[in-house]
N, C-alpha and C positions, 0 to 999 in steps of 0.2 A: 504495501501499500503506499502511495505519495501523501506523507502527514506536512504537513505546514505549521513550524512550530512559532508560538508568541511567547518573548519571552518576558511580558509584562515589564511595568516600569522599575519594583523593587529587585526583579528579578536582574534586571539590565545594570542599574545602578548598585544593590546592596548585595545579592545575593545571586550570583553567575553561574555560581556551581552548582545550583538548583536546573535552572536553565540546560547547562551542559550535560548534566547527569539524566536529563530527559531524552535528548538529544543520543547520547550513548547508548541509553535503557533500549530506545526503540529500534536503531540503526542493529544493535546485539540479536535485536528479536526480529532482523531480516529486511525490516524497514526503509525506504530511501526517504529521509528527513529532509527538509528545506527549509530555508529562515529569509522569507523576504526582505530585502534590504529596507525598504520604506515602512516598514510598521513603526509605529509609537504610540502612543498614551491610549488605552481602550477607551474612554471618557469616564470611567467609573467614580472617579472620588468628585466628579463633576456633578453626575446625578445625584450622589449620594448626600450631596451637600444643597442641593436644592437647583442646581444650575439647570436647565434639562435643555435651551437652548445653545449654549456654549460648546457641546462637546458636536455637536453637527459635523462640523471637518473631520471630526479624529473618525466619528461611527462612519463617516463617509471613506477617511481611508483605510477603516479596517476591511470594510466591503470591500475596497478597490483590492487588499494588496493579498487579500486572502479568498478573494471571489473565481481565481481561477479553477477552469473547468480539472485541471489535471490533479487539482490538488484536490485529493479525495478525502480527506479529515482535517482540522485543525484543532491542535491541542494545546493547553497551558497548564503549565507546573501550578495553579491558580485553582480555587474553586470560587473567589470574590469574582475573577477576571470574567472566567469561564458563564456564570451565571449572570452577568455585565451584559457580555456577548447575546447571550438564548435570551433574555427579558426584559434590561435594560432600553438595549440599542431600536427593539421595536418601537417599544415607547416613545423614544426620539424621535424616530422615524415618520412614526404614524402622526405626529403633535407638529413636528417642524421639519421633516422632511420633503422630499418629491418623491415621483411615483420610479423614478430609477433607483436613490437610495431605500425606498421601502424595498423593491426587487432583489436588489443587494444584499441589502440586510437577511431578508430571506434565507437566501440562498446559501450563506455562510453560517448563520444561525441552525441550520438543519445538520451539520456537519462539524459542530462544535463541538468539543467534549474537555472536559477535566483530565486529569491521568490519570486515574483510576478507573473511570466510566470507558475511556479509549481502551484501555486493558482488558478489562474483564467483559463490557457488553458490545465492544465492536470488532476486537482483537481474538476475545475468546479464549484468553489467558488468565491463570492467576499463578501458575508456576514461571518466573522470567528468569530462572539461574541465579536466583541473588543469594550471598553469604552474608550475615552479619551479626557474627560470634557477639551478639551483646545482647542487657535488659533494657528492654524498649517499653515505652507505654506510649497513646497513639489518642491523640487530642482531635474529635473530631470535629473541624470548625462549621464558623454558623451559616455560610453561604453553601457548603458542601452538604451539609445536614440539612438544613431547610429549606433554599432555593432550587438546589440543584437533586436533592436526595439522592447520594450518591449510596446511603444506608452503609451497608457493611462490607462494598468493595475495597475499601483500603483495607482492612481488616483479614478480607480473604487474602489478601495478597501481601502482609505482614506475616500469616499463619503461616504461607507457603516458604519462608525464609529459611535459610538451609542454616540452622546453628543459632537463631536466634531465640532470646526468652521471651515471649511477650506477654507484658503484665495489662489486668486489668485497669481502668484509671476510674477513680468512683467519681460519683457526676459528672460524667465526661460531658455528656450534649449539654452543659451549663457555658455560656460564653465565657471566653480568658478577659472580655471587657477593653479590647483593641477599639474593634468598629471604626477603624479609621479616624476623621476627624472627630468622633464621639469623644476618643480619648485625649484631645486637646480640651473640648468643649466644654467634657463633666469628667476633668482630674480624679478631684477625690473616688465617683463611683467605680468610676473604671481600677483606680487602685486598689478597689474594695475588693474589686470582681478580680482582678489579678491574683490578689494575695490569698484568696478563696482555691483559686486556681492549681496557685504552686504550691500551696498545704497541700491538696489533695494529690498533686505528683508527688512530694517527698515522700506519703506512703506508700509508693511503688520500690521505693528506693532505685528506679530506673538510671539507668547511665544517660538514656538518650529519652527524649521527649517529640514526639513527631507528630509529622498533622502535612498535611495538603497546599498549605496559604503558607508563605512565605511571611507576613505582614500579621498573622497573629505568630507565629514562631520568633518574631522579632519582639512581639510585646515580650512574651512567657520568657524568650530567651533572655532579655535584658533585666528583668525580675529575680532570673532565678542566679545570674552573673552577680548581681546586686547585693544577694546574701548568702553568696558563696556557696550553695547547694550542692556543690557536685554533679548536678544534670546540666547536661547539656541537651538542646535545640537542634535537631537536625530535621530537613525535607523529605519526605516520602521518597521522591526519587533519587534520593542520594543513597539512603536504604538500599530501595530495587536496582541501580545500578549496580550496586558493590557486589565482587565475587572473587573466589576464592584465589585465583590468579590477579584482580585488581581489587582486593579489598581496602574498604575505606579505611583511611589513616588520618586521623584527628590533626588540625593544623600546630597544635604544639608540637608533634612528633617529627614533623616537617622542619621547624626551626633548628 
């Protein structure tokens, strides 16, 4: 399958390893991964903050970049960005776009997936040849859980990883408190929610907390590092891309 890879803003600027790991994983499974060079922000942060007209150029660009008929599927290591493309782009196009934009959005929407959705629902795999000999807990992010409804798909993939010690996260479906600009506008509430999430992560004694969104992992990871918990955050794609011959190497070990 020819798959278009969308990096996302956070992936491009702060978490490139999650994007690279997505490409490595899909290529290892035998797929042709392409990266449209003109891609930009999907416009999610504008819509979430109440600015629905402003992201029209971004939505149009996304449809143009990934609308090529030779691209059979579009994937991104982000439930929130996938949710934006599948739901918010249609709202923006209907309210402020023209017929061409509406058609382009509909075309791309139909073939856009979050990573675990693509692997399980489209490619039909849960065993991807991954190896990760560490204790791991999984946080289901709000957009993947409630907007995309990915359900157990990330856990199915993690359970099939060789040598992983996967432990359940208490109150896993409770928000971590990030929510994009919510964390800025409602800092005290966001911090209180984060403290609850970190407390639950601590009970698992996990080496890593994983998720499908770098944004949530940034929020959780920042809190865990400040209290020196010993638990690190790592994107799902990085776990799934690790193998016995090319294992995950913590940053500290590289230095």
